[in-house]
N, C-alpha and C positions, 0 to 999 in steps of 0.2 A: 791764583792756584785753583780756586774754586771754579772759575770760569773754564780753565783748561780741562779739568776733570769732566765738566759738563759737556764741553766740545768733544772730548774723547768718547763719551757715552753716546752722544748724538751721532757721531761718525760711525761708531760700532753698530748702532741700530740701523742706520741707513745702509751700511755695508751688508748687514744680515738681510735686510729687505730686498736689496738688489740681488743677492745670491739666491734668495727664495724665489724671486720672480724668474730669474734665469733658469733655475731648476724646474719650475712649474711650466716653463715654455717648452721643455723637452717632452715631446709626446711619445707614448709607447708605439712601437711598430709591430705590426702583425703580418704574418705571412701565411699563405695557404699552400698546403701540400695535398696532392691527390691521395685519397685513402688507398691503402694497400688491400688487395684482394686476399682475404684470409679464409674464403670458403673452400671447403673440400667436400666432395660428395660422401654420404655415409657409406660405411663399409658393410658388406653383406655379412651379418652374423648368424643368419639362419642356417641350420644344419638339418638335413632330412633325417628322419628316424633310421636307426640302424637296421631294425627288423622290418620285413615287408608284411608282417601280420597286421590284420585289421584291428584297430584298437577298440572301435565301437561296433556293436552289432545291434540291430533293431530287435525289439522283443517279438516273440512269436505270437501268433494269433491266439494261442491257447492260454497265454499268460494274462490276458485281460478279460475281465467279465464285468458287466454293468451291475450296479448295486441292485439288490432285490427290492421289490416294492415294500416288503415288510420292514426293511431297514430305515425307511424314511416315513415320518408322519409329521404333518403340520401341527405346530403348537397352537393350542387354543388360547383365547384371551383369558379364560378362567384359570388356566394352568399358571400364568404369570401374575394373576391378580389384576389384570387390566379389565376395564369395562368401558362402556360408552363414555365419550368425553363429556365432562360437565364442569363449567366454570362460570364465574362472574367477575368482572373487573370494571373499574372506572378511574379516571384521573383528570386533572384539570390544571391549568396555569392561568393566573390572572395577575399581571404585573402592571400596576398603575404608572410607573415611571416610563416603561417602554411602550405601553399600550397593548401589549400582547394579552390576548384573551382567547383561549381555546380549550376544548375538553373532548373526551371520548368515554363511552360506556359500551360494554359488550357482554352478552351472556350466551352460553352454549349448553345445549342439552342433547347429546347424541349427535344426529346429523343436522339439527336445526341450530342456526346461529342468528341472533338478532343484535343489532347495535345502532348507535348513532354517534355523530360527532358534529361539533360546530367550531367555527373560526370567525373572528372579526376581520373582515377584509380591509385593505388599506383605503378603499374608497368609502368606508364608513358603514357598509352593509354587514349583516350577520348572515353567513352561509351555514345552513343546516343540512346534514345528510343523514337520512335514515335508511338502513339497509338490512337485508336478511339473506341467508344462504340456507337452502333446504335440500340436503342431500347433494345430488349431482346437478341441481338446477342452476348453479352458478350464482354469481354475486348480483343481486337485484337492489338497486339504489333509487331513492327518491330525493332530489335536491330541491331545496327551497331557499329563498332569500327574504330577509326582513330589512326594512329601512330603505332609504333613498340614496343612491350613489351620489357622492359629492366630490367635486374636483376643485379644491381651493386654489 
């Protein structure tokens, strides 16, 4: 009796497996239908104004006058507490792990600016730049290098 129950279970499992395979073999079918044209041109909803009166009229020549010279005056630096630019700053980075080593310093007094910066280049040299700006003379720089370039 135990064997018959076992055979019945095996038959049932096999029957379920065959049914599952037969069902899986059925593939869905797809069909294509041409899209329907649902476009319709827009309806004209604009309506002309009922009155023929002009809504806008340009201002007359007499309604405009330029501001008088007395109404405008340039603000002076003293009025706002401004004076000639004056500052000093410097900063630097030196990181042993990455090898980064660079810095900058700059000072300004009025139209004269002086400064310098340096950076260690990947080839082992130190690049130094010293510069100044004096009024409208532009940026004037002197570049120098220390050390010997090395390409390991």
